Backbone as a ProteinNet text record, in pm:
[ID]
protein_1_A
[PRIMARY]
MDRASPAEQEPRPSLFSPYQMPRFRLAHRVVLAPMTRCRAPRAVPTPALAEYYAQRSTEGGLLISEGTIVSPTGPG
[TERTIARY]
13519.2	13393	13317	13279.8	13207.7	13058.2	12995.7	12849.8	12790.8	12679.1	12611.5	12540.5	12536.7	12462.8	12314.1	12230.2	12085.6	12029.2	12081.5	12031	12066.8	12175.7	12219.9	12157.8	12093.9	12033.7	11910.4	11878.7	11758.5	11636.2	11537.5	11417	11340.7	11284.5	11203.5	11059.6	10991.5	10851.7	10764.3	10660.7	10565.1	10485.8	10444.3	10357.9	10227	10189.8	10061.8	10076.4	10194.9	10213.8	10182.5	10141.1	10107.7	10228.2	10198.8	10303.7	10258	10341.6	10307.7	10353.7	10258.3	10287.3	10295.3	10344.3	10352.4	10218.4	10109.3	9980.5	9877.6	9904.3	9809.1	9881.1	9810.7	9869.1	9797.8	9877.2	9821.5	9809.5	9703.3	9683.6	9778.7	9826.6	9919.7	10002.9	10095.5	10188.4	10158.5	10042.7	10004.3	9938.8	9996	9948.1	9912.7	9799.1	9760.8	9810.3	9898.5	9953.5	9853	9864.5	9772.1	9792.8	9682	9684.9	9576.5	9602	9501.7	9408	9285	9183.6	9089.7	9099.2	9015.1	8866.2	8827.4	8686.3	8626.5	8678.1	8625.9	8610	8517.1	8498.6	8452.7	8495.4	8463.1	8509.2	8617	8678.8	8585.2	8485.1	8391.7	8398.8	8437.3	8441.6	8302.8	8299.8	8174.1	8151.3	8028.8	8005.2	8098.1	8134.5	8226.3	8362.6	8407.1	8535.1	8526.2	8417	8397.6	8392.3	8324.1	8315.6	8453.3	8531.3	8666.1	8750.7	8750.3	8830	8768.3	8637.3	8572.3	8607.8	8615.5	8650.4	8793.9	8879.3	9021	9061.3	8969.7	9003.7	8997.5	9075.3	9072.8	9071.8	9014	9012.2	9155.1	9194.6	9327.9	9437.9	9399.8	9498.7	9518.8	9612.1	9640.9	9615.8	9531	9496.6	9518.2	9604.1	9631.7	9554.6	9457.9	9372.9	9443.6	9392.8	9450	9409.5	9478	9437.2	9326.5	9257.9	9155.7	9210.3	9168.6	9212.2	9135.7	9206.8	9142.1	9145	9194	9199.8	9153.5	9077.8	9033.2	9149.1	9266.1	9380.8	9462.7	9421.6	9495.3	9515.3	9412.4	9430.9	9524.1	9553.7	9647.9	9587.4
7896.2	7940.4	7818.3	7822.6	7711.3	7728.8	7628.7	7632.2	7508.7	7527.7	7413.8	7333.8	7205.5	7121.4	7146.8	7114	7137.2	7074.2	6958.9	6892.6	6970.1	7049.7	7124.4	7263.4	7310.5	7443.6	7443.9	7562	7574.3	7545.8	7477.6	7448.9	7577.7	7584.2	7700.6	7677.1	7783.5	7766.3	7730.5	7655.8	7617.2	7739.5	7738.9	7846.8	7854	7743.1	7737.8	7758.3	7801.2	7831.3	7979	8013.5	8152.9	8245.7	8375	8476.6	8599.9	8648.5	8765.9	8892.7	8977.5	9108.9	9207	9329.6	9424.1	9449.2	9458.1	9492.1	9380.1	9271.8	9160.5	9031.8	8921.8	8789.9	8725	8675.9	8603.9	8456.2	8392.7	8250.1	8165.3	8221.3	8151.4	8254.7	8211.8	8301.6	8316.4	8274.3	8288.1	8425.2	8510.1	8647.4	8670.7	8735.5	8772.2	8913.9	8927.7	9058.6	9135.8	9268.9	9347.2	9322.2	9311.4	9295.7	9385.8	9450	9536.9	9452.2	9442.1	9363.3	9453.1	9584	9682	9653.1	9624.7	9600.1	9717.3	9836.9	9957.4	10065.4	10044.4	10145.7	10278.4	10386.2	10520.6	10538.8	10466.3	10476.6	10435.8	10352.5	10305.4	10152.6	10095.4	9949.5	9888.7	9776.3	9710.5	9585.8	9532.1	9404.6	9293.9	9297.6	9197	9205.4	9326.1	9343.2	9287.8	9317.2	9264.5	9111.9	9055.3	8909.4	8848.8	8914.1	8867.5	8852	8954.4	8947.6	8852.9	8846.8	8753.9	8609.4	8577.8	8442.2	8405.9	8504.2	8479.1	8501.9	8547.1	8577.2	8451.1	8452.9	8344.3	8405.6	8335.1	8384.4	8389.1	8503.9	8518.3	8535.8	8561.6	8579.6	8726.8	8754.3	8891.4	8903.1	8996.5	9022.7	9171.9	9207.5	9347.8	9382.7	9472.1	9504.4	9599.9	9603.8	9688.7	9834.4	9921.4	10061.4	10077.7	10189	10215.5	10313.1	10298	10387.2	10518.4	10629.2	10758.4	10846.9	10793.1	10868.4	10777.9	10831.8	10749.2	10686.9	10749.4	10694.2	10598.4	10578.5	10492.8	10349.3	10282.4	10142	10122.1	10227.1	10215.1	10197.5
13671	13727	13779	13904.7	13965.6	13946.2	13892	13876.2	13940.7	14006.7	14068.2	13959.9	13979.3	13884.6	13904.9	13805.5	13821.2	13947.4	13987.8	14108.1	14234.3	14230.6	14348.4	14357.9	14252.7	14253.9	14343.4	14395.3	14477.3	14391.4	14447.2	14368.2	14337.8	14220.4	14182.4	14225.3	14265.9	14306.4	14186.3	14212.8	14109.4	14062.9	13936.3	13885.5	13962.7	14023.1	14093	14243.7	14288.1	14430	14454.9	14576.6	14608.5	14595	14577.5	14568.2	14644.8	14734.1	14814.4	14743.8	14705.9	14649.3	14767.1	14745.1	14857.7	14927.3	14850.8	14913.1	14911.7	14840	14836.5	14801.4	14817.4	14793.2	14675.3	14580	14465.9	14501.4	14455.5	14481.4	14396.9	14286.1	14196.6	14122.8	14039.6	13970.8	13822.2	13778.4	13637.9	13622.2	13537.2	13520.6	13374.4	13349.5	13213.3	13187.5	13091.3	13055	12969.8	12964.3	12883	12733.9	12663.6	12517.6	12459.9	12350.8	12289.9	12206.3	12250.7	12180.8	12099.4	12117.6	12045.6	12064	12186.9	12216.9	12294.4	12267.6	12331	12224.1	12129.2	12025.5	12086.8	12026.2	12074.9	12219.6	12258.1	12391.1	12504.7	12475.2	12576.8	12581.7	12696.3	12707.2	12683	12617.2	12580.7	12666.3	12663.3	12731.1	12679.9	12551.7	12496.9	12565.1	12597.5	12666.6	12808.7	12878	13013.5	13011.3	12912.8	12900.8	12872.3	12786.8	12752.8	12879.3	12965.4	13087.4	13190.5	13198.1	13291.3	13256.9	13128.1	13085.6	13123	13138.9	13165	13310.4	13391.7	13530.9	13617.1	13724.4	13821.7	13960.3	14054.6	14191.7	14244.8	14294.8	14351	14248.3	14122.1	14015.8	13983.2	13894.3	13851.9	13702.7	13666.4	13527.4	13504.3	13410.8	13381	13254.7	13267.1	13152	13056.2	12935.8	12831.2	12850.2	12782.8	12778.1	12674.5	12679.4	12578	12476	12355.8	12248.5	12262.8	12271.2	12293.5	12169.6	12059.1	11934.3	11820.8	11725.1	11612.5	11534.4	11537.8	11465.4	11552	11676.3	11768.7	11723.2	11668.9	11630.4	11511.7	11438.8	11327.2	11196.8
[MASK]
++++++++++++++++++++++++++++++++++++++++++++++++++++++++++++++++++++++++++++

Protein backbone atom coordinates (compact mmCIF):
# COMPACT_ATOMS: atom_id res chain seq x y z
CA MET A 1 0.00 0.00 0.00
CA ASP A 2 1.48 3.32 -1.08
CA ARG A 3 1.12 6.17 1.37
CA ALA A 4 2.35 9.70 0.93
CA SER A 5 4.71 11.02 3.54
CA PRO A 6 3.37 13.86 5.73
CA ALA A 7 5.40 16.35 3.67
CA GLU A 8 3.72 15.13 0.44
CA GLN A 9 0.14 15.30 1.75
CA GLU A 10 -2.07 18.22 0.80
CA PRO A 11 -1.93 20.99 3.40
CA ARG A 12 -4.93 21.19 5.71
CA PRO A 13 -6.72 24.50 6.06
CA SER A 14 -6.15 26.49 9.23
CA LEU A 15 -8.90 26.54 11.88
CA PHE A 16 -8.90 30.29 11.43
CA SER A 17 -9.43 30.23 7.66
CA PRO A 18 -12.89 30.94 6.17
CA TYR A 19 -15.31 28.13 5.32
CA GLN A 20 -18.13 28.32 2.79
CA MET A 21 -21.37 26.71 3.97
CA PRO A 22 -24.23 26.14 1.48
CA ARG A 23 -26.09 29.31 2.53
CA PHE A 24 -23.47 31.42 4.32
CA ARG A 25 -19.75 31.84 4.86
CA LEU A 26 -18.02 31.34 8.19
CA ALA A 27 -15.12 33.65 9.04
CA HIS A 28 -13.31 30.69 10.67
CA ARG A 29 -13.78 26.96 11.35
CA VAL A 30 -14.12 27.07 15.15
CA VAL A 31 -17.65 25.92 16.04
CA LEU A 32 -19.31 25.75 19.47
CA ALA A 33 -21.34 22.55 19.73
CA PRO A 34 -24.59 22.43 21.74
CA MET A 35 -24.24 21.69 25.44
CA THR A 36 -27.02 21.48 28.00
CA ARG A 37 -26.35 24.20 30.55
CA CYS A 38 -29.85 24.05 32.14
CA ARG A 39 -30.20 27.83 32.13
CA ALA A 40 -33.82 27.76 30.98
CA PRO A 41 -35.89 26.90 34.06
CA ARG A 42 -39.57 26.28 33.36
CA ALA A 43 -38.59 26.01 29.64
CA VAL A 44 -37.96 29.77 29.42
CA PRO A 45 -34.48 31.02 28.43
CA THR A 46 -33.03 33.43 30.99
CA PRO A 47 -30.73 36.45 30.71
CA ALA A 48 -27.97 34.17 32.07
CA LEU A 49 -28.43 31.89 29.05
CA ALA A 50 -28.26 34.83 26.64
CA GLU A 51 -25.12 36.10 28.39
CA TYR A 52 -23.54 32.62 28.24
CA TYR A 53 -23.90 32.49 24.45
CA ALA A 54 -22.98 36.16 23.96
CA GLN A 55 -19.70 35.53 25.80
CA ARG A 56 -18.89 32.65 23.44
CA SER A 57 -20.02 34.13 20.13
CA THR A 58 -17.70 35.56 17.49
CA GLU A 59 -18.42 37.60 14.40
CA GLY A 60 -18.74 35.25 11.46
CA GLY A 61 -18.64 32.12 13.65
CA LEU A 62 -21.07 29.25 14.15
CA LEU A 63 -22.65 28.62 17.53
CA ILE A 64 -25.24 25.84 17.90
CA SER A 65 -27.46 26.52 20.89
CA GLU A 66 -28.83 23.88 23.22
CA GLY A 67 -32.38 22.62 23.34
CA THR A 68 -34.66 23.62 26.19
CA ILE A 69 -35.98 21.15 28.70
CA VAL A 70 -39.73 20.82 28.19
CA SER A 71 -40.45 18.39 31.03
CA PRO A 72 -39.73 18.72 34.76
CA THR A 73 -38.03 15.30 34.62
CA GLY A 74 -35.88 16.31 31.64
CA PRO A 75 -32.71 17.30 33.54
CA GLY A 76 -32.59 13.89 35.23
